[in-house]
C-alpha positions in Angstrom: 109.0 -18.4 5.2 107.7 -20.6 8.1 105.8 -17.6 9.5 104.1 -16.9 6.1 103.2 -20.6 5.8 101.8 -20.7 9.3 99.7 -17.6 8.7 98.3 -19.0 5.4 97.4 -22.2 7.1 95.6 -20.3 9.9 93.6 -18.3 7.3 92.5 -21.3 5.4 91.4 -23.1 8.5 89.5 -20.2 9.8 87.4 -19.9 6.6 85.4 -22.8 7.9 85.3 -21.7 11.5 81.8 -21.5 13.0 82.7 -18.4 15.0 82.6 -16.4 11.8 79.2 -14.8 12.0 78.5 -15.4 8.3 79.1 -19.1 8.6 77.4 -19.4 12.0 74.3 -17.7 10.6 74.3 -20.3 7.7 74.7 -23.2 10.2 71.8 -21.9 12.3 69.6 -21.8 9.1 70.5 -25.4 8.3 69.6 -26.5 11.8 66.2 -24.7 11.6 65.3 -26.2 8.2 66.8 -29.6 8.7 67.2 -30.1 12.5 70.1 -32.5 13.5 71.8 -32.4 10.1 74.1 -29.5 10.7 77.1 -31.6 11.6 77.0 -33.3 8.2 77.8 -30.0 6.5 81.1 -28.2 6.3 80.8 -24.5 5.4 83.5 -22.4 4.0 83.9 -18.9 2.6 85.1 -18.2 -0.9 85.8 -15.2 -3.0 83.2 -13.7 -5.4 83.6 -14.7 -9.1 84.0 -11.7 -11.4 82.4 -9.5 -8.8 79.2 -11.7 -8.6 77.9 -13.7 -5.6 78.9 -17.3 -6.0 78.6 -20.7 -4.4 80.2 -24.1 -4.6 78.9 -27.6 -3.6 81.3 -30.5 -3.2 82.2 -33.2 -0.6 85.1 -33.9 1.7 85.7 -36.9 4.0 82.0 -37.9 4.1 80.7 -34.3 4.7 78.8 -32.1 2.3 81.0 -29.0 1.6 79.1 -25.7 0.9 81.1 -22.7 -0.1 79.9 -19.1 -0.6 81.1 -15.6 -0.5 78.5 -14.6 2.1 75.7 -16.1 4.1 73.2 -15.7 1.3 75.4 -17.6 -1.1 75.9 -20.4 1.5 72.1 -20.6 2.0 71.6 -20.7 -1.7 74.1 -23.6 -2.0 72.2 -25.4 0.8 68.9 -25.0 -1.1 70.5 -26.2 -4.3 71.9 -29.3 -2.5 68.6 -30.2 -1.0 66.8 -29.7 -4.3 69.1 -31.5 -6.8 71.0 -34.0 -4.7 68.3 -35.0 -2.1 65.2 -34.3 -4.2 63.9 -32.4 -1.3 61.9 -29.1 -1.5 61.3 -26.1 0.7 58.4 -23.8 -0.3 55.7 -21.5 0.9 53.1 -24.3 0.7 55.0 -26.9 2.8 58.3 -28.8 2.8 59.3 -32.2 1.5 62.3 -33.1 3.7 62.3 -36.8 3.7 66.0 -37.1 4.1 68.1 -40.2 4.8 70.0 -40.4 8.1 73.3 -40.1 6.3 73.1 -37.4 3.6 74.3 -38.4 0.1 77.4 -36.8 -1.4 76.8 -34.3 -4.2 78.3 -34.0 -7.6 80.6 -31.0 -7.7 78.8 -27.7 -8.6 80.1 -24.2 -8.9 77.8 -21.3 -9.9 77.4 -17.5 -9.8 74.1 -15.9 -8.7 72.6 -13.6 -11.3 72.1 -9.9 -10.4 73.8 -7.8 -7.8 70.5 -7.1 -6.1 67.7 -9.7 -5.9 64.5 -7.9 -4.9 61.6 -9.5 -3.1 58.1 -8.6 -1.7 56.0 -5.4 -2.2 53.7 -3.3 -0.1 50.7 -5.5 -0.8 52.5 -8.5 0.6 53.2 -6.5 3.8 49.6 -5.5 4.3 47.8 -8.6 3.0 49.9 -11.2 4.8 53.0 -10.2 6.6 51.3 -7.7 8.9 50.0 -10.6 11.0 53.1 -12.7 11.2 54.8 -13.6 14.4 58.5 -14.1 14.8 58.4 -17.8 14.0 56.7 -17.1 10.7 59.1 -14.2 9.9 62.0 -16.5 10.7 60.7 -19.1 8.2 60.2 -16.4 5.5 63.7 -15.0 6.1 65.2 -18.5 5.7 63.2 -18.9 2.5 64.6 -15.6 1.2 68.2 -16.6 1.9 67.8 -20.0 0.4 66.5 -18.4 -2.8 69.3 -15.8 -3.0 67.2 -12.8 -2.0 69.4 -10.0 -0.6 67.1 -7.0 -1.0 63.6 -7.6 0.5 61.2 -4.7 1.1 61.5 -3.8 4.8 58.9 -1.4 6.2 58.4 -2.9 9.6 58.4 0.0 12.1 57.9 2.6 9.4 54.7 3.7 11.0 56.6 4.5 14.2 58.9 6.8 12.2 55.9 8.6 10.7 54.2 8.8 14.1 57.3 10.6 15.7 57.7 12.8 12.6 54.0 14.0 12.8 54.5 14.7 16.5 57.5 16.9 15.7 55.3 18.8 13.2 52.8 19.7 15.9 50.3 16.9 15.4 48.7 15.8 18.5 48.9 12.1 19.5 45.2 11.6 18.5 45.7 13.4 15.1 48.8 11.3 14.3 47.1 8.1 15.1 44.0 9.0 13.1 46.2 9.9 10.1 48.2 6.6 10.1 46.5 3.5 8.6 46.4 0.2 10.4 48.7 -2.7 9.3 46.1 -4.2 7.0 45.7 -1.0 5.1 49.3 0.2 5.3 50.0 -0.4 1.6 47.0 1.7 0.4 48.0 4.7 2.5 51.3 5.0 0.7 50.6 3.3 -2.7 48.3 6.2 -3.7 51.5 8.3 -4.0 53.4 6.0 -6.4 53.1 4.6 -9.9 51.6 1.1 -9.9 52.7 -1.5 -12.5 50.3 -4.3 -13.4 53.2 -6.8 -13.3 55.2 -5.6 -10.4 53.0 -3.7 -8.0 54.1 -0.3 -6.7 57.2 1.0 -8.5 59.8 2.8 -6.4 63.2 4.3 -7.4 64.4 6.3 -10.3 63.5 5.7 -14.0 60.3 3.9 -13.0 59.3 3.6 -16.7 62.4 1.6 -17.7 61.7 -2.1 -18.2 58.3 -1.9 -16.7 55.1 -3.4 -18.0 52.0 -1.2 -18.2 51.9 1.6 -15.5 48.7 2.8 -13.9 49.3 6.5 -13.7 50.8 8.2 -10.7 48.3 9.9 -8.4 47.8 13.3 -10.1 45.5 14.6 -7.4 48.5 15.1 -5.1 50.9 16.7 -7.6 53.0 19.5 -6.3 51.7 23.0 -7.0 53.5 26.1 -8.2 51.5 29.2 -7.4 53.9 31.4 -9.3 53.3 29.8 -12.7 52.6 32.1 -15.6 52.1 31.9 -19.3 55.0 31.1 -21.6 56.8 34.1 -23.1 56.9 33.9 -26.9 58.6 36.4 -29.2 58.1 35.9 -32.9 59.5 37.5 -36.1 57.6 37.0 -39.4 58.5 37.7 -42.9 56.0 37.5 -45.8 56.1 38.2 -49.5 53.2 37.9 -52.0 53.4 38.9 -55.7 51.8 38.0 -59.0 53.4 38.1 -62.5 52.5 37.3 -66.1 49.2 39.0 -65.9 48.3 37.3 -62.6 48.7 33.8 -64.1 51.7 33.1 -61.8 51.5 33.9 -58.1 54.0 33.4 -55.3 53.6 33.4 -51.6 56.6 33.2 -49.2 56.3 33.2 -45.4 59.1 32.8 -42.9 59.2 33.0 -39.1 61.5 32.6 -36.1 60.1 32.2 -32.7 61.9 32.5 -29.3 60.0 30.7 -26.6 61.1 31.5 -23.1 60.0 30.6 -19.6 58.0 27.7 -21.0 55.9 26.0 -18.3 57.3 22.5 -18.0 57.5 19.8 -15.2 60.7 18.3 -13.9 60.4 14.7 -14.9 63.9 13.3 -15.4 65.8 14.7 -12.4 63.2 13.9 -9.8 63.4 10.3 -8.6 60.2 8.2 -8.4 60.7 7.9 -4.6 59.3 11.5 -4.3 55.9 9.9 -4.8 54.2 12.7 -6.8 54.5 14.6 -10.0 56.6 17.7 -10.2 54.8 21.0 -10.4 55.3 22.9 -13.6 57.8 25.7 -13.6 58.6 28.4 -16.1 62.1 27.4 -17.1 62.0 25.9 -20.6 63.6 27.5 -23.7 62.9 26.5 -27.3 63.6 28.3 -30.6 61.5 27.3 -33.6 61.7 28.5 -37.2 60.4 27.6 -40.6 59.3 28.8 -44.0 56.5 28.1 -46.4 56.4 28.6 -50.1 53.3 28.5 -52.4 53.4 28.7 -56.2 50.2 28.8 -58.3 49.8 28.8 -62.1 46.4 29.4 -63.6 45.5 29.8 -67.3 43.1 29.1 -70.1 43.4 27.2 -73.3 41.0 28.3 -75.9 37.5 29.5 -74.9 36.2 26.7 -72.7 39.2 25.0 -71.0 40.8 26.4 -67.9 43.2 24.8 -65.4 45.2 25.6 -62.2 48.3 24.0 -60.7 49.2 24.9 -57.1 52.3 23.6 -55.2 52.8 24.2 -51.5 56.0 23.3 -49.6 57.8 24.3 -46.5 60.4 23.5 -43.9 60.3 23.7 -40.1 62.8 22.9 -37.3 63.5 23.8 -33.7 66.3 24.0 -31.2 66.0 23.0 -27.5 68.0 25.4 -25.2 66.7 24.4 -21.8 64.6 21.5 -20.4 64.9 18.9 -17.7 67.6 16.9 -19.4 67.4 13.1 -19.3 70.0 11.2 -17.2 69.5 7.8 -18.7 70.8 6.8 -22.2 71.9 10.4 -22.7 73.5 9.7 -26.0 70.1 9.2 -27.7 68.1 11.8 -25.7 67.4 15.4 -26.3 70.4 17.6 -25.4 71.1 21.3 -25.5 71.1 22.6 -29.1 69.3 19.5 -30.5 65.8 19.4 -32.0 62.9 17.8 -30.2 62.7 15.1 -32.9 65.8 13.0 -32.2 65.0 10.6 -35.0 64.9 6.8 -34.8 67.5 4.8 -33.0 68.4 1.2 -33.2 71.2 -1.3 -33.8 73.7 -1.2 -36.7 73.4 -4.5 -38.5 76.6 -6.1 -39.9 74.8 -9.0 -41.6 73.5 -12.4 -40.4 75.0 -15.4 -38.7 74.8 -18.1 -41.3 76.9 -20.8 -39.6 78.5 -21.5 -36.3 81.8 -20.6 -37.9 80.4 -17.1 -38.5 79.6 -16.9 -34.8 83.1 -18.0 -33.8 84.7 -15.5 -36.1 82.5 -12.6 -34.8 83.1 -13.4 -31.1 86.9 -13.7 -31.7 87.3 -10.7 -34.0 85.5 -8.3 -31.7 86.3 -9.9 -28.3 82.6 -10.3 -27.6 81.6 -11.6 -24.2 77.9 -11.0 -24.2 75.5 -10.6 -27.2 72.1 -9.2 -26.6 72.1 -10.7 -23.1 73.3 -14.1 -24.3 76.5 -16.0 -24.0 78.2 -17.4 -27.1 76.6 -20.8 -26.6 73.1 -19.3 -27.0 73.8 -17.4 -30.2 72.5 -19.3 -33.2 72.7 -19.1 -37.0 69.7 -17.2 -38.4 70.3 -14.3 -35.9 71.3 -10.8 -37.2 74.7 -9.5 -36.4 74.9 -6.2 -34.5 77.9 -3.9 -34.0 79.5 -3.2 -30.6 79.4 0.6 -30.6 80.1 1.7 -27.1 80.6 0.6 -23.5 78.9 1.7 -20.4 78.2 5.3 -19.5 81.0 7.0 -17.5 80.5 9.3 -14.5 81.2 12.3 -16.7 78.3 11.4 -19.0 80.6 10.1 -21.8 80.7 6.5 -22.9 83.5 4.0 -23.0 84.6 2.5 -26.2 83.4 -0.9 -27.5 83.6 -3.3 -24.5 82.7 -6.7 -26.0 79.1 -6.4 -24.7 76.5 -5.9 -27.5 73.3 -4.6 -25.9 70.3 -2.7 -27.0 70.8 -0.2 -24.1 74.3 1.0 -25.0 74.9 0.2 -28.6 72.1 2.0 -30.5 73.0 4.3 -33.4 70.9 7.0 -35.1 69.1 5.2 -37.9 67.1 8.3 -39.1 67.8 11.9 -38.3 64.2 12.9 -38.1 60.8 12.3 -39.6 60.6 13.3 -43.3 61.7 17.0 -43.2 60.8 17.7 -46.9 57.5 17.5 -48.7 55.0 19.3 -50.9 51.3 19.2 -51.6 50.1 19.7 -55.2 46.5 20.7 -56.0 45.4 20.2 -59.6 42.1 21.3 -61.2 40.8 21.6 -64.7 37.3 22.5 -66.2 35.8 22.2 -69.6 32.1 23.0 -70.4 30.7 22.1 -67.0 32.9 19.1 -66.5 35.6 19.5 -63.8 38.4 17.4 -62.4 40.4 18.2 -59.3 43.1 16.2 -57.5 45.4 16.5 -54.5 48.8 14.7 -54.5 51.1 14.9 -51.5 54.7 13.8 -51.1 57.3 13.7 -48.3 60.9 12.5 -48.2 64.3 12.9 -46.5 63.8 10.3 -43.7 63.6 6.6 -43.2 60.9 4.2 -42.1 61.2 0.8 -40.6 59.4 -2.5 -40.9 57.3 -2.6 -37.7 58.6 -4.7 -34.8 55.3 -6.6 -34.5 55.7 -7.8 -38.1 59.1 -9.3 -37.3 58.2 -11.8 -34.6 55.5 -14.4 -33.8 53.0 -12.6 -31.6 50.7 -15.6 -30.8 52.9 -18.1 -28.9 50.1 -20.5 -28.2 52.4 -23.4 -27.5 54.5 -24.1 -24.4 58.1 -24.8 -23.8 61.1 -24.2 -25.9 59.4 -25.5 -29.0 56.6 -23.0 -29.0 58.0 -21.2 -32.1 56.6 -24.2 -34.1 53.2 -22.7 -33.6 53.6 -20.4 -36.6 50.6 -22.2 -38.1 48.4 -20.3 -35.6 49.9 -16.9 -36.4 49.2 -14.5 -39.3 52.5 -13.1 -40.6 53.3 -10.6 -43.4 53.6 -12.0 -46.9 57.3 -11.5 -47.1 57.9 -14.2 -44.5 58.0 -17.4 -46.6 60.3 -20.4 -46.8 61.9 -19.1 -50.0 63.5 -16.1 -48.3 63.7 -17.1 -44.6 66.9 -18.5 -43.1 66.6 -22.2 -42.2 69.8 -23.9 -40.9 68.8 -27.5 -41.5 66.0 -29.3 -43.2 62.8 -29.4 -41.1 61.1 -32.8 -41.2 57.8 -34.1 -39.9 57.2 -37.1 -37.7 57.4 -39.4 -40.7 60.7 -38.0 -41.8 59.3 -36.0 -44.7 61.1 -32.7 -45.5 58.5 -29.9 -44.9 61.0 -27.0 -45.1 64.3 -27.2 -46.9 67.5 -25.8 -45.5 68.0 -22.2 -46.7 71.3 -20.7 -45.5 71.5 -18.1 -48.2 68.1 -16.5 -47.4 67.4 -12.8 -47.5 65.7 -12.7 -44.1 66.7 -14.1 -40.7 64.9 -16.9 -38.9 61.6 -16.1 -37.2 62.5 -18.3 -34.2 64.9 -15.7 -32.9 62.5 -12.8 -32.9 63.7 -11.4 -29.6 67.1 -10.6 -31.3 66.0 -10.0 -34.9 62.9 -7.8 -34.3 64.6 -4.8 -32.7 65.0 -1.7 -34.7 68.1 -1.9 -36.9 69.6 -0.9 -40.2 68.5 -4.3 -41.5 64.8 -3.3 -41.4 65.3 0.3 -42.6 63.4 1.3 -45.7 62.9 4.6 -47.5 60.7 7.1 -45.8 59.5 8.5 -49.1 55.7 8.8 -49.4 53.8 9.8 -52.5 50.0 9.4 -52.4 46.8 10.5 -54.2 44.8 12.0 -51.3 41.7 13.2 -53.2 40.2 13.0 -56.7 36.9 14.7 -57.6 35.0 14.4 -60.9 32.0 16.8 -61.2 29.5 17.9 -63.8 27.3 21.0 -63.8 24.2 20.8 -65.9 24.0 23.9 -68.1 21.7 26.5 -66.5 19.6 26.9 -69.7 18.2 23.4 -68.9 17.9 23.7 -65.1 16.0 27.0 -65.3 13.3 25.2 -67.4 12.2 23.4 -64.2 12.9 26.3 -61.8 16.3 25.3 -60.6 19.1 27.9 -60.6 22.0 25.3 -60.8 22.6 21.6 -60.4 26.0 19.9 -60.0 26.8 16.2 -59.6 30.1 15.1 -58.1 32.0 11.9 -57.2 34.9 12.1 -54.8 37.5 9.5 -53.8 39.7 10.0 -50.8 42.9 8.1 -49.7 42.9 6.4 -53.1 46.4 4.9 -53.4 50.2 5.3 -52.9 52.5 5.8 -55.9 55.4 4.4 -54.0 55.6 1.5 -51.5 59.0 0.8 -49.8 58.0 -2.2 -47.7 59.0 -5.7 -48.6 56.4 -7.4 -50.8 54.3 -4.3 -50.3 52.8 -6.1 -47.3 51.3 -2.8 -45.9 50.3 0.4 -47.6 52.4 3.4 -46.5 49.2 5.3 -45.6 48.3 2.7 -42.9 49.9 1.4 -39.7 50.6 -2.3 -39.3 48.3 -4.0 -36.9 45.9 -1.0 -36.7 42.6 -0.4 -38.4 43.5 0.6 -41.9 43.0 4.0 -43.4 39.8 3.7 -45.3 39.4 4.5 -49.0 36.3 6.6 -49.2 34.0 7.4 -52.1 31.3 10.1 -51.9 28.5 10.9 -54.4 27.0 14.3 -54.1 24.4 16.5 -55.7 24.3 20.3 -55.2 21.0 22.0 -56.1 20.4 25.7 -55.9 16.8 27.0 -56.3 
């Protein structure tokens, strides 16, 4: 027992020993940033918290105690102490380090550092600025990184030497290698041409470069890999057709069916090649896809009496396909194309269970489903007026399957299929009738079998002209769809103006969630799902042909006047308050309703 106690005491004491390289490195940083103050600090190592880097700030016997699980955490604690206890500041543009001779004791603080990897710098920084730094400037930058929790800075110093030696091994001469390599001020531009560039983040490296990125400038297509053995796809097709007329040619049928085997389709490898390769894949003949479908046309034409004749034609069909081979996606595989599925994987989003209408609802939900994180938020940040989503699955396993519900509700892992595919069924009807030179024709189309969704841009405030946490109040500057009104939008408490007048009454039984929480409520979900059925009048034409006995009197063989309307109207609108027409897209230039007047004259 005495031996164990002695050993435990020795371990506890050594956690603060300066001869530990992690602690010594932190002490050296403190002395560089605040010379002469190192002795007023006591540094100790601690364990990570839930696998995350962590730090603690406290005091002991007149010394500032900094604890961290590594040197970066200790440096972060030091920076937090300077900033929030001493009101000091260390930055790129200069330091404010007007410290008292005896440092003040801090209030106890214990925190974790977000993110396993905290990335910093890019190739532009290296070429624009860092290429000319001496060691003193680099030392200052490295201290700044550590104090701000950076543990993964871009490091390319010396990379040109690696390339130089590589080129020599590939039979370049010394002069050729030096001519090929750019100088330090242009280093970024020699290599950036090979990679995708993001307007927000600079050059993008690593796998899945399109995930959580802003707006990519395209990868350099001029250096794409080449496959000199590429050839045309091989396609084998079987067709079946049947045409027949009955009832004295008044009723006609046309049936066509096909099955197509597409083999050795020319496709790139886009999912399995990481972004670090620096170029697009060449296209290779490896894809396999089966497509099939049928089309049916039925036409009835007849006359009533001597002068009236009419025709009704209905066309319908069905198509589908089956993917047998492609470069399968490796990210979010549960919602991506897989072997045997169709190319249209439908629409995915969250399964909505309802709406939080009180803080009691939030407590019950978190307790019942053991929720630890909701759409990237802790329980304290979840508010009434937010939609409730179901925890469907956990993280992806190494074998490609997914764990069961894990208490973390996220848009990445908890989406469900909201619609199997775009409307698979439909028909087009053409109607025409004629009586004594007057004719009327129309085209009506319909499709069904799928779902549509209220567009995301119609579910959140897009013009946040204000600043700070209260910027949602700037709804007055934003045009929103007509279904957003105070009669049907959730409001937790009365909203009053500066004079105490109620401008919006509390509405906890509202149909729609609160606009303030658009980041949560606007994602695709079953809440915003509406029927995908479309029925529209595409075209209507009214025409009149002047009897030839009159036109020939003035030397005209025939004369016909017509008025045509296109994109006239929809018979069915599934959107709330009919705020958009199903024939248009929200936020885009509308589909125009057109009217045409025509005269056809034959001499």
